[in-house]
N, C-alpha and C positions, 0 to 999 in steps of 0.2 A: 420842642418840649422844654419846660423849665426843669433845671437840674434838681434832683431830690434834696441836695444840701441847701439850695436856695429856698426851697419850700419849707424845709425843716426850720430854717432860721426865722421864718415868718409865722410859726405856729405858737398860739397860746395854748399850752398843754393844760387841760381843764378838768377839774373835778368839782362838780356842783350837785352833789347828791344829798338826799335827806339822811342817808346813812353815813355820811362823812364823820370822822372823829380824829382827834389829835394824832394818834399813832398812825392811822391810815394816811392822813395828809402828809405827815413827816416822811413816811415811806414813799409816797407819791413824788415828793420833792426830790428825794434822793435818787429815785428812778429817773426823774427828768434830767438830772445832772449827768446821767450815764447815756442819754440818748444823743449820740453824736454821729455826724456824717461828714467826712472830709474837713474836720475841724469846726464844723458848724454845730450849734446847739439850739434848742428851742428859744424863742424870744422871751416868753414869760410862762409862769405857772399861775393859773387863775383859780382862786378859792373864795369861799364865803368870808365875810369880814371877821368872824370869830377865829379864823385860822390864819389870818395874815401874819401875826407875830411869829407863829410857828414857822411859816414858810419863809419869812424874812430872815429868821435866825439861821435856817439851814442853807438858804440860797445866797447868803452874804458872800460876796467875792467871786461868785460863779459866773457873773455876766448875764445871768438870767433874772429878768425883772419879776417882781411880785405884782400880780394884778388881782383886784377884788371887785366883785359885783357889789352894787349898793343902790340906794335910792328906791328901796322897797322892791328889789328884784324878786320875782320876774314880772309882777303885775303893776307895780307902781301905785297901788291903791292905798295910800296912807297920807297923813298930813305932811305938808311940805317941810315943816320943821323937823319931823322925824327923818325924812329923806336926807335933809342937809346934815343932821346929826350923824346919820350912818356913814355918809361920805367922809365927814371929818374923822369919825372913829377909824375908818379904814386907813386914812392917811396917817393918823396918829400912830396906828399900829405898825406902820412901815410899808404901806402900799406905794408902789411906784406908778401904778396905773389904776384907774377906776372905771368900771363899765356900769353906766347907769341906764335906766329905762325911761323912755319918753312917756308922757301921759297920753296914751292912745284914746282914752275916753274923751278927754278934752279936745284932742285933735278931731275926732270923729264928730264931736258936737260943734265944731267950727270955732272953738275958743282958742285961737292961735296965741292970744296974749297970755293966757294961762300957761300954755306950753312953753312959751318963750321965757316967761318970768321964772318958772320952775327950773328950767335948764340953766338960766343965768345964775340963780342962787346956788345950784349944785356946782357949776363951774367955779364960782368964787370959793366954795368949800373945798375944792380940790387943791387949792393953794399951789398952783403951778405944776402939779402932777399931770400926767397924760390922762386926758378924759376921752372915753369912748362912749358915744350915745347910741343906744340900741333903739331902732325905730319899730321893731317887731313887724316887719313887712307882711308877714302872713296874716295879720289882723287888719291890714289896710287894703280895702277892696279894689282900689284902682291905682294905676301907675301915677296919676296926678297926685294922689294922697301920699304915695311913697316919695315922690319928688318934693312935695311940700314939707313932709317930715324931715327929709334930708336937709332942705334949705334952712328950716328952723334950727336944726341941730348945729349946722355950720355957722349960722348967724350968732348963735349963743357961745361960740368959741370952741366947739368940739375939735379935738385933735384927730379923731377917727369917727366915722359913722359905721354902724354895725347892723347887720341884717336882722338878727333874731336872738332871743334868749336861749333857744334850743328847748324851751319848755312847752311849746304848743305843737299841734299836729303839722303845721306848715312852717318849716324853718327857712333856711336860705333857698332862694331860687335864682337861676341865672337871669330871669326877666327882671326881678327886683334889683339884682346886682347891677345890671346894665343901666337901669334908671338912676340908681344912686351914683354910679360912676360917671354918668353923663352930667349930673348936677355938680359933682366934684370938678370935672373938667371945665365946665362953664365958669365955676367960681374961680378956678385957678387962672383962667384966661382973663377974667374981669379984674381980679385983685392981685394976682401973683402969689396968693397963699394956697399951698397944696395941702389938702386935707387927706388923711389916710382913710382906708376902707378895710373893714373886717367882715369876712364871711363866716357866719356861724349858724349852726342849727342843722344837724343831719348830714354833715360832710364827713363821711366815714371811709371813703375809698380814695386812693391816690389819683385815679383818673378824674374824680370829682374836683379834687383840689387843683389839678392841672387845668381844668376847664375854667375855674374862677380866676386863676392866675393869668391864663391866656387872655381872658376877656379884659382884665384890668390892664395888662400890657398893651393890648390892641388899642385901648381907648386913651391910655395915659403914658405909654412908652415903657420899654423894658426896664428902665431904671426904677420904675414905680414898685417893682416886685422886690422890696427890701423891708426889713423890720420897721423902719421909721414911717412907712406909708402903707404897708400891706400886711394884713394878718389873717390867719384862719384859726377860728376857735374849734378845738377838737379834743377828744379823749382817745378814742380807739384808732384814729387815723395815724398817729405818730409812729407807732410800732410797725404798722403796715407800710408806711412810707420807707422806713429803713429796710424792711424786708425786700423791697423792690431793688435795692442796691446790692444785696448779698448774692 
């Protein structure tokens, strides 16, 4: 079993609600700083772009990164320039990490060049910050498409590939995670570059988090379960994980 402190250190503590507001996000960030286990704290707090500056101000010096969704999250259905502008805005506001969404419509239409070009443009807009690419595996009907989306994200320079936005009925699944992790393993074997993996979308219980961590460790080794390479996007999971240690 992966130790709770190890899992806690890999969590992106997330609030992405239509009802979010400045005071609530500020309180959420202060709460995140109090969530500790054996000296470990969450890896990041993930918020919408408009709240990045608030999060950055509160979390400064805490060791907790500020993550922001961008690129027309969660659907990605807007002009590329607007996606790029949103990524730049998030970085300018103080985001350390940016979670963007792949163009699933273009992927399903077989337009891989469009997907690749958009990802490359948003990679450039990140200006060296950590880039996580969400493939929204629940909208991709076959493992082959999940694998293709993962390869396109990695080829564009993603630091992490991520399962889901958490905004559709089918979020993370172990089947999709295994497909993605095998692509990551193959890429590492071929190039020496180890890409991170983020499971997100419906992971609410400690035993679910354990299952994703165990799968990743089995395919990529125990050292992979660290904030630099493994994340879990969650909101309600964090407190439940701490409760299991009390």
